Each structure stands twice: as C-alpha cells, then as structure tokens.
N, C-alpha and C positions, 0 to 999 in steps of 0.2 A: 505493501501498499503507500502508497506516494507521502508526506510531509504536509500535502498543505493543498487546499485548491491552487492556487496557483503550482506549484511544483509538475502537478498531476497536466492540466493544462502546457504546458512549457513542455513537458515531455510531448505531448500529442500532436503540439501542431507548430512550436519555436517561438523560439523568443526572439525578437525584430532585435534585440536590444543584448544581449548576448550569444553563445553558443547551447543549441537545446544537449542539454544534460547524459548523460552515458546513465541507464538507470538500473537496466534487468525488468524494467518491469511486464508484463504486456499493457500492451498501448492498445487500446480498441475501443472505438469511441463511445458506447456503450456506456461503458465502465463511469467515461468523462460523466457520461448526461445522470448516470446513477447519478452521482455523486454534486454534479453541479445541482442537481434540482433539492434533494437532500441539505444543504449546506446553506449557512447562519446569511446571513446583509454585509454579514461585514469579511466574513470571507470568499463572497464572488466578490465587489464590493473590491476585497486585496489583487481578486487576478484581474481585472476592470487593469486599473488604477494599475499595476505592475505591467501589465505584455500591452495594451494600451493607451497608454498616463496621455495621449492628446486626443482619442479615440476615433484621429482618423487612418494613427501609425497599426501596426504590431497584426500577428498572422494571423487575430481569432477568427475564425468564419463570423459573415455577415449573423450567422443564424444564429450563431455561439451569443453575440454578447446581445439578441432580439430577445433571447431568452433569459438572460440572465441578471437583463435589466428585466425584466418584467417577473422575475422570479422577487427580486430588488422589495420590486413596486406591490410586491405583493405582502410582500415582510415588515416596510415603510411605505403605508399606503399615502399618510400626512408629511412627508420632508420632500416643501415647496423645491430646496437643494436639487434634489436625487430627480423627482418627476423634473429639470427644467435640462439635469443632465442623461435621464432618458432622450426627449423630449427632442433636442444637443445629436445624437445617438444616432436617429430614425431618421430625420433630414438627411442630414449625411452618406445614407445609403440609400438613399432612390423614391421615387416622389407614394413609392405602392402606400405609404405611412405618413404623408404628410396627413391625414385627418387627424389620426392615430394623437401624432406629437402633438397639431394642436392642440389636444384635447386636454393634455397633459400637462401644457403649459394654463390652458384655460383652469384646471383644477388648481396649479401654485397658483394661480392670482386668488384663486376666489378662497385658499387657506391662507394668503396675504391676507386678505383683502378683512375675513375673519377676527384675524388669528391677534 
C-alpha cells in the first residue's frame, strides 16, 4: 500500500515536477479510484496541490481532477474558496462543464453573502 493518496497518484500517473518513484507495488487505476473515493478532503486536496499546483499543469487526467474536486465538495460543501477552485478547474478543461462551474460560483457567492 502507498503511504498516501499523493504517492499513489504519483506512482500511477507520474509527476511533472519530479521523477516517478519506483515502489514495486501493483499499479492499477481501479485501486487508485477506490482509494480516492474514500479519502478525506485533506488527502485529496494535498494530492491535487502537489501534482497540479497551478491547476492547468500536472499529469493527473482531467477526469481524476474532476472526480477529486467533486469528492472534496461533498465533504466540504460550504467552503466558498473550494467551490471557486473547483469551478476554475472545470472552466480550464473544456466547455462541457461551464454551467456546473457557474453554479459553483453562484453557490460560493450565496454562501459569502449569507455568512
């Protein structure tokens, strides 16, 4: 087992900022998805920030980023900064999700206005 979600992602997808470690474990995407699915928000955010610190970079597939942000927002639905970060990720990876991104920003605005 990998020491962290970040280490698992780094082994599976590589790291734009450093060499992919050689760890000797079996790397199958479904194992990573299972770990991601049940990871806490802090572990997911650590992975995103380590492997894609500028959102537009890194080797994480877009679908992994989208799933990761979705899982974080399910755990922390009332954090405007995270809503905006997730929206930015969606906007940078194609127009298919622009309406969802706009909805996230609206939610962030509403939370800030009520808070």
